[in-house]
C-alpha positions, -999 to +999 in steps of 0.1 A: +149-665-092+146-702-091+142-723-123+108-733-136+069-724-124+078-713-091+059-681-071+075-667-041+055-665-007+050-630+010+012-637-001+004-663-025-040-671-039-047-702-059-086-705-073-098-741-057-120-751-085-133-775-053-125-799-029-150-819-004-152-816+028-139-835+047-095-833+068-073-827+042-033-826+051-016-797+030+024-798+019+047-780-007+076-775-026+091-752-024+132-736-015+147-714+006+181-702+001+186-682+031+178-697+072+140-684+073+136-691+114+106-670+128+094-674+098+053-691+096+036-703+067+003-700+070-022-723+048-055-709+050-092-722+029-123-701+035-124-709+076-099-733+075-064-724+079-029-746+092+003-732+100+041-743+102+062-727+119+101-725+102+134-730+114+166-734+097+165-766+091+134-754+064+169-732+038+173-762+015+207-750+003+195-727-033+162-719-049+167-749-073+165-771-046+133-783-034+121-801-012+084-805+012+069-804+039+034-800+055+020-773+064-013-793+085-044-801+080-074-782+069-107-791+082-133-784+057-175-781+075-182-780+042-175-785+003-150-758-005-165-744-046-146-722-060-127-703-028-095-696-029-065-710-010-039-683+007-006-687+018+011-661+037+049-659+051+044-641+081+079-629+074+088-624+038+115-598+037+138-622+064+140-653+036+124-658+003+104-688+002+102-696-034+069-721-039+062-750-065+033-771-063+012-770-033-004-805-026-041-814-006-044-849-003-075-862+013-063-876+048-076-918+053-086-934+081-056-952+085-040-918+091-069-905+120-059-938+138 
């Protein structure tokens, strides 16, 4: 188990106060000591979802070695108020993915072009 505040991802859920409608990039700060090849991490907020296939290059080398990866873009048609953000690992038995932080950032006009 890693030091500090991290949760293993089979499935994890966080209640979100409010995120305005629009496009939001979702990333995670994670560690993975094993080889996660074949696993898919999916983030879902209401009807919006983003996912990232993991391969052996996503292994961080140890449970206390963290890095950031982008999962994709959540496209929200309406404001999200009080909904659950759910992260799910398609194969939690293959490799332990520990998430320390979820980063949600509005996609800017410059990023869209």
